[in-house]
N, C-alpha and C positions, 0 to 999 in steps of 0.2 A: 522140382524136389515135392514130395508129399511130407504133410504134417507129420505123419506117422513114423518118418524117418528118425524124428527126434523123440522117440517112446523110449521109457526105461521102467522096469520094475523097482517101485519102491515100497519096502514093508512099513506099514503106517505107524510102526513104534519108531521109526528114524526120523519122524517129521516131530522137530523142536518144538516145545509147548513155552518155554521162557528162555532168555537166554543167561548163558553160563556167568558166574560171579568169582572173581571178578572179570570183566568182560573179556580181556586180552589171555584169558587162558583158555579160550575156545580152541579147537584144534585147527592147523591149517594144513591143507595138503598144497604143496609146492610142485609146479609143474613147469620143466623146462622144454621150450620149446624146439631146441636146437637137437637134443639127444634124447628126448621122451622120456628124462627121468623122472621119477615121482619120488617125492620125501614126505614123511609124515612129521609134523613138527607142532607145536603150538602158536597162537598168534603172536606172541610177545617175541618170536623168533625172527618175526618180520624184520627187525632191526638189522639181522646178521645177511639180508638180502637186498636192503636197500643201500644205495652207495652215496658218499657223500656228493652233492651236486644233483642228485636226483629231484625231480619235482615231482610232489605228491599232491594231485588234485583231487579235491573231493567236492560234493554237492552239499551246500550248506543250510538248502530248504528244510523248513521246521514243519511238523506234523500238526494239524489241529483236530478239533474232535468232529469229524465230518460224518460221522453217523448220526442221525438223528432218529429219535420213535415219534410219530404224530397222530393226530386223527383228523380225518377226512370232512370237510362241510361243504355244501353249496356257499359259493362267497356271497350270493344274494339274498340266502336265507339261515345265516350262520346261527341264529336263534336255536336251530335244532341242532346244534352239534353234538349234545350229549345225551338225546334222545334215541338217534339211530348212528351208532359209535362205528365208525371205520377205521380201525388201526392201520397205520403203514408206516414203514421205515424207508427214509428218503438219505440217500449217501450224495453228499456233496462233491461232484466231479471237479467241476472248475468255474470261476466266474467268467460271464462273457464281456463283449466291450461295452454293450448297453448297460447302465447303471441299475444295480440290483437284479439282473437278470443271470441266472447259474443253470447249468447244464446238471441233471442231476439223475440218479438211479431210483427207481421206486420199486418196493416189494410189498405187496402185491403190484404191479403196474397197472395192470387190468382195471384195478378200482379207481385209478386216477383219472380224472378227464378234464378238459378245459374248462375254466371258471369256476372248480374247485379250488377250496382253501384249505390248507395243512397247517395246522396249529402245535408249536411245539412246546411252549411252556403251559402244559397241561394243569398243572397245580394251581396257576393263578386263574386260568380261565374258569375252572372248576368252582372256585372260591367266589366268582362273580354271579351277577345275576345272569339271567340267558339273556335279556335284552341287551346286556353291554358287553358280551362276550368279545366282539372284536374291536372294541375300545379298551378292555383290559389287556389282552393278550399282546403280548409285545414283540413276539417272536414268532411268525407265521410267513407263509408264500403262497402265491396263488398259481396255479398249474395254468400255463401258456398254452404250449403246443407238444403233442407227441413226435418224436424224431423217427425217422426211418429205420435208423440203428437201435431204436429200444429206449434212449435217452429221452428225457423230457425237460423242456425250458420251463423255469419257474420264475416267478417275479417276487421278490422281497422289497419293502419300503424302504429299506437300509441300503448303505453302500457296503462294498466289500469287507473292509476293515470292521464294521459293525456285526455283519453276518457271520464272521468268524469268531468277535469275541463272545456273542451270544451263544454260538457253536460250543464253543470251550465251557459254557456255563450250563448248557442243556443238554449237550451232546455227550457221545459215547467215542471212546477211543477206536480209530478204524481199522482194527487189526484184521489180517485176511482169516477167511471162514475156516482154514484149517486148524487156526488157535482156538482152541476150547474156550478157553476162560480170558475176560478183557482184564489187562492189567489194572492195579490200584492206581497207579500214576503214570500219565503219560510220558514222563522221563524213561521208562522202561521201552517206550516204543520211540526213541528219540536217541539221533546221536549225540555226543557230548559237544560238539560243535554248530549244531542247528542254530540258526537265528533269523533266519528270511522265511516266516510263516506263510505257508499257501501250499502244502502237499497234503494228500489225501491218502496216503500211505508212505512208509519211511522207505528211505534211500538204505538198504538194511546193511551194506557192506561195510558202512561206516560204525555199525555198532560193537566191533571189534576194539575200538580205539579207546584208549582211556587217556586222561590228561598226564598221568606219569608215562605213558608209552609215547606220548606226541612229544614231551621234553625231550625223553632219550634220543629219538631221532633227530631233534633238534640239534641238539647236541653232538651228534654224529655228523652234522654237515648237511642232512636233508632239507631241502625248501619245500614252500606250501604255496599253493595258489587254490583259489574255490572257484566255483560255477555256481548257478542255481539253475535246477530245474523242480519244478514242483509238480511230483508225480501226479499222473492222472492215468486215464484210459489207455493212454499209449504204453503204458510200463504194465499194467496187469490185466489187460482185457485178454482173454484166452483166444487161442486161434480157432477157429471153425471151421475154416475151408479146408478143404481136402487138400489142394494145392498151396505150397508155401507161398508163392508167388500173386495167389489170389486175396491174401490177408491184405486188410486196411489199416494201416497204424493211425491211429489218432494223435491230433497235435497237442503238445504241452508246451508251456512257456517256460523259456529260458532267458538267462541273462550272464553276458560274460562282460565285466567291466574293463575299460582301458588298461588299468592297471595290472590284471590278472593275465589279461590277452598279452601285454609285453613280457610277463614273466614266463608265458607259455613261447612265445616266440623266440626269446633270447635262449633259452632251454634247446628248442629244436636248432636254432643257427648254432651252438655251440657242441650240438653232438650230445646232450645231456639227455637222459630218460626221462619221459613223462609218463607218470606212474597214475591210472586213473582208479580212483577208489569208487568201485561201483558200475554198473551198466550205465545208470544214468549220467555219469558223468562221460562214459564214453560216447554215449549218443549225443550228448551235448557239444563235446570237443568235434566230433567229427561230423555232426550235423552242420556245425557253423563251419568248418573247413571246407565242405562241400560247395559253401556259397563262391569259394573262388572258382570253381568251375563255370560260374554264370557269369564270369568275367566282369564282376562289379569291383569298380575302380579302385576301391579303400580295401580290399582283401589283397593288398600286395605281398604280405607274410603269411604265415601258416593260419593264422586266424585273425580274427578282429573283433574289436568291440562289437556285441550285439546285444539287442533285448528283442524278444518275440517268440514266435509259435518255431517249432520243428516238429516233423514228423518222421524222421529216419527211420527207416526198417534195414537193420544190419544184419546180413545171413551169410552164410557160406558163399565165398566169392568176392566178398566186400575188400575194397583195396583200403587199408588204414593209412591215414597220413600224421596222425597225429600222437596217436597213444602208442606207447613201447613195451607197457606192461600193465597188467590189470590184478586187481583185488577185488573179488567178489564172492559172493555165497553160493550154494548149490540150489538150481532154479528146478521150477517145475517141469514134468516133463511135456513134451510139445508146446513150450513157451516160446515167445519172442525171445526170451533173455537166454535159453538155452541155447537158440540157433545165434545169437550173438557171441556166446562164447565157443560155440562151433566155429564160428568164423573168425575167431581170433586165435583159436588154437590151430585153426587151418585144415583140419580133417574130422568130419563127421564121425566116423567110427572111432577114431581115437578119441574123441569126446565121450562118446558114449560107453568106451572103454574105461576111461577113467572115472566116470559116474558109478559102471559097475563094481568097480575096484574100491570106490569111496562105501557104497553101499555093503560091500563084504568087509570092510572095516570099521563099519558099523559107525560112519561120521553123521553127524546130525544136520537134517536137511531144512531149508528155507531160511524164513526171515530171523527167526532166532538160532538157527544154525551155526555150523562152522562155517571156514572161510578158505576161498582158494586163492593162490598167488601165482600166476601166469606170467612169465617173462620169456 
């Protein structure tokens, strides 16, 4: 398969710049995989399509302000920081195993060299004397090494929780580049059920849920479970290879607790549907289920408790073992997320036809856009 096989034409005006309010009033395109029927609804109509006993599984990961603006300085000569300004934008991708080490993206990356220091709390540093810059700055990192994939490893003097706390103070909401204006509040770029901080991009399929809608689903008998996938490069990195098979997925950290694994296994054993909210939830569940193929003893059921990395790439031809239905947004052309949706629908051309009809019907696309329910 070629990456160009997953392209479609999207008018710029259909890229949503902010969410609909109330959120459950966004539109919903319902796709029946058995008869190819399409229905045009609103998201609050999801109540009519979910059944008592369905298990709705969502990603509870919480976004932090991972976009940072700083200035570069040679770490050994930091008193010259404001005599030779070199602004740089740093995007925190994920924490690494070694304390304080993070994988980041830098813009412009060519200015960042090993041994350079990047200072983020600029106002505090500028108000200090030159000789005391490194001591007065309490939010900085030192560049360690550039990776071959274009990312950079940097060293913070703090643990991961402290880095995120400081990022939330000095940083910016990491909305995608196609969103022109940063929201005033990070809650705008957050699901109502987010609780486990660590994502650098939101699991946006969950944006459409409101507390009132969740309560209606509970009253109907829909059950709930959760996973954690901290969104990183594996979710949003574009496919640059000509052949789909040549694309390498980056690992992302996931967790499935024993309690939630039991809920999923019980639903599958009883023939009840597992409905995944978002592609991150799909990849978590199916990625963990694939460990069963490795003949790991504890994977006797469909899934098992797991905490660690996954890098599963779901593309057409994939055999789904856990997920029976998917709630998702409309994704970028030629993206791994569109390939996953195509795999679930079961027909690449059918998927593109659905997307083209959504364009004709003027659905709103991408992170703040409308939703699909595929079953």
